C-alpha positions as CSV (number, residue, x, y, z in Angstrom):
1,X,45.7,4.7,45.0
2,X,49.2,6.5,44.6
3,X,51.5,4.7,46.4
4,X,55.0,5.8,47.3
5,X,56.7,2.6,46.8
6,X,56.5,-0.4,44.3
7,X,55.0,-3.6,44.4
8,X,58.6,-5.3,44.2
9,X,60.2,-2.7,46.8
10,X,57.2,-3.6,48.9
11,X,57.8,-7.5,48.3
12,X,61.9,-6.9,49.1
13,X,60.3,-5.0,52.4
14,X,59.1,-9.0,53.4
15,X,62.4,-10.8,51.6
16,X,64.4,-8.6,54.4
17,X,62.1,-9.0,57.6
18,X,61.8,-12.2,56.8
19,X,65.7,-13.6,56.6
20,X,66.2,-12.1,60.0
21,X,63.4,-12.8,61.7
22,X,61.5,-15.7,61.0
23,X,62.0,-17.2,64.1
24,X,59.8,-14.4,65.9
25,X,57.2,-14.6,63.9
26,X,57.1,-18.8,63.7
27,X,56.8,-17.9,67.8
28,X,53.8,-16.2,67.4
29,X,52.5,-17.9,64.7
30,X,52.7,-20.9,67.6
31,X,51.4,-19.6,70.7
32,X,48.8,-17.7,68.3
33,X,47.9,-21.7,66.8
34,X,47.9,-23.0,70.6
35,X,45.5,-20.3,71.7
36,X,43.1,-21.3,69.3
37,X,43.4,-25.0,69.7
38,X,42.6,-24.0,73.2
39,X,39.4,-22.1,72.3
40,X,38.4,-24.9,70.4
41,X,39.2,-27.4,73.0
42,X,37.9,-26.1,75.5
43,X,35.3,-23.7,74.1
44,X,36.8,-20.5,75.9
45,X,39.5,-18.4,76.9
46,X,40.7,-16.5,79.9
47,X,40.7,-13.0,78.4
48,X,43.6,-11.7,80.3
49,X,45.9,-14.2,77.9
50,X,44.2,-13.2,74.9
51,X,45.0,-9.6,75.4
52,X,48.6,-10.3,76.4
53,X,49.0,-12.2,73.1
54,X,47.1,-9.3,70.9
55,X,49.7,-6.7,73.1
56,X,52.3,-8.6,71.8
57,X,51.4,-9.0,68.4
58,X,50.5,-5.0,68.3
59,X,53.7,-4.2,69.6
60,X,56.0,-6.6,67.4
61,X,54.1,-4.8,63.7
62,X,54.3,-1.0,65.6
63,X,57.6,-1.4,66.3
64,X,59.7,-3.9,64.9
65,X,57.8,-4.2,61.3
66,X,56.8,-1.0,60.3
67,X,59.1,1.2,63.2
68,X,62.3,-0.3,61.3
69,X,61.6,-2.3,57.8
70,X,58.2,-0.7,56.5
71,X,59.3,2.9,57.1
72,X,62.5,2.1,54.9
73,X,59.8,2.8,51.9
74,X,57.2,4.7,53.4
75,X,56.9,7.6,55.5
76,X,53.5,7.0,56.7
77,X,54.6,3.9,58.5
78,X,55.8,6.1,61.4
79,X,52.1,6.9,61.7
80,X,51.6,4.0,61.1
81,X,53.4,2.4,63.8
82,X,52.6,5.1,66.5
83,X,48.6,3.8,65.8
84,X,49.8,0.3,66.6
85,X,51.4,1.0,70.1
86,X,48.0,2.8,70.9
87,X,46.3,-0.3,70.0
88,X,49.1,-2.1,72.3
89,X,48.2,0.1,75.4
90,X,44.4,-0.6,75.0
91,X,45.3,-4.2,74.9
92,X,47.6,-4.0,77.9
93,X,45.1,-1.7,79.6
94,X,42.4,-5.1,78.3
95,X,44.9,-7.4,80.0
96,X,45.2,-6.0,83.6
97,X,41.2,-5.3,84.3
98,X,39.4,-7.6,82.1
99,X,38.2,-10.9,84.1
100,X,35.8,-12.1,81.2
101,X,36.2,-14.8,78.9
102,X,36.3,-15.5,75.1
103,X,33.2,-17.7,74.6
104,X,32.8,-20.4,72.2
105,X,29.6,-21.9,70.8
106,X,26.8,-21.8,68.2
107,X,26.4,-17.8,67.5
108,X,26.9,-16.0,64.8
109,X,29.8,-13.9,66.0
110,X,31.5,-16.5,67.3
111,X,31.3,-18.5,64.4
112,X,32.8,-15.6,62.1
113,X,35.3,-14.9,64.6
114,X,36.7,-18.6,64.4
115,X,36.9,-18.5,60.8
116,X,38.4,-14.7,61.0
117,X,41.4,-16.4,63.7
118,X,41.7,-19.2,61.2
119,X,42.3,-17.6,58.3
120,X,44.9,-15.6,59.7
121,X,45.8,-18.8,60.7
122,X,46.4,-20.3,56.8
123,X,47.7,-16.9,56.0
124,X,51.0,-17.7,55.3
125,X,50.4,-20.3,53.3
126,X,48.5,-18.0,50.6
127,X,51.1,-16.1,49.2
128,X,52.8,-19.5,47.7
129,X,49.4,-20.4,46.9
130,X,48.9,-16.8,44.8
131,X,52.2,-16.9,43.1
132,X,54.7,-15.9,45.4
133,X,58.0,-16.9,46.5
134,X,60.0,-16.8,50.1
135,X,61.3,-14.8,51.7
136,X,59.9,-11.8,49.7
137,X,56.2,-12.4,51.0
138,X,54.3,-11.7,54.1
139,X,53.3,-14.5,56.3
140,X,53.0,-13.6,59.8
141,X,53.6,-11.0,63.1
142,X,53.3,-8.4,60.2
143,X,50.0,-6.4,60.6
144,X,47.6,-7.4,57.5
145,X,47.2,-11.0,59.4
146,X,47.6,-9.7,63.1
147,X,44.7,-7.9,62.1
148,X,42.8,-10.5,60.7
149,X,43.2,-12.7,64.3
150,X,42.3,-9.8,66.0
151,X,39.4,-9.1,64.4
152,X,37.9,-13.0,64.8
153,X,38.7,-12.9,69.0
154,X,37.3,-9.4,69.4
155,X,34.1,-10.5,67.2
156,X,33.7,-13.0,69.9
157,X,35.3,-11.4,72.8
158,X,32.5,-10.7,76.1
159,X,32.9,-7.2,77.5
160,X,35.4,-5.8,75.0
161,X,34.6,-1.3,75.1
162,X,34.3,-0.6,71.2
163,X,37.4,1.8,71.2
164,X,39.2,-1.4,70.7
165,X,37.5,-2.3,67.5
166,X,38.7,1.5,65.8
167,X,42.4,0.7,65.0
168,X,42.0,-3.1,63.5
169,X,39.1,-1.6,61.5
170,X,41.4,1.4,60.5
171,X,44.1,-0.9,59.5
172,X,41.5,-3.1,57.7
173,X,41.0,-0.1,55.5
174,X,44.4,0.6,54.6
175,X,45.6,-2.8,54.7
176,X,42.3,-4.3,51.8
177,X,43.1,-0.9,49.5
178,X,46.6,-1.5,49.5
179,X,45.8,-5.3,48.5
180,X,44.0,-4.0,45.1
181,X,46.9,-1.7,44.4
182,X,49.7,-4.0,45.1
183,X,48.1,-7.3,44.7
184,X,48.6,-9.6,47.5
185,X,45.5,-11.3,47.2
186,X,45.4,-12.5,50.8
187,X,44.9,-9.3,52.3
188,X,41.7,-9.0,50.8
189,X,40.0,-11.1,53.1
190,X,39.8,-7.7,55.4
191,X,37.1,-6.5,53.4
192,X,35.5,-8.9,55.2
193,X,37.4,-8.2,58.4
194,X,36.5,-3.9,58.4
195,X,33.7,-4.8,57.6
196,X,32.5,-6.8,60.3
197,X,34.4,-5.1,63.1
198,X,32.4,-1.7,61.3
199,X,28.8,-3.8,62.2
200,X,30.2,-4.7,65.4
201,X,30.7,-1.1,66.2
202,X,28.4,0.6,64.6
203,X,25.1,-1.9,65.0
204,X,26.5,-4.7,67.6
205,X,23.2,-6.6,68.0
206,X,22.9,-7.3,64.1
207,X,25.4,-9.9,64.5
208,X,23.9,-11.5,68.0
209,X,24.7,-10.9,71.5
210,X,28.2,-10.5,72.3
211,X,29.0,-13.7,74.3
212,X,29.1,-12.9,78.1
213,X,31.6,-12.6,81.0
214,X,31.4,-15.3,83.6
């Protein structure tokens, strides 16, 4: 895969991003962890709360990361940012119309979704484990961990139109291919997230019935 930037330039983008905006990343991590804890404790979430949080994630990654930082080394980032804004609009729409719940329980799709959310939350530690150094590594509130936690909650969500899977699926493909080219090993989980989103989009019954909205 031929990229218009080097591995070092890619890490430099994260260095600049983390140095300037680490408090925002920390706030989004805490909000996501709180929602995941609520999901585990109560066994369900109000879909409106979830989709508001996901809208914030996608808007931040699209406008701030892609639009301001990544675009400096990759002209395609403007297109990526636009796709993330489209996803933000979809999540905002779901937040406005949703009356459903995200339901926990011993369903295959809920277990798989929960594992992806958990992986997304521990994602900031994996770069250190794989030998990267702060601040030149992806932590949180950037596209790949955003896609991982999003994929997890979409798998477990009730009554979500399949079209909402498309942009996260597209980024799972892009992010995982770049993971091979750039050696960001934490992003290899996007292969699994993309495969699960593809199955959920094309043959959702293969993962079991979606949780029912209440």
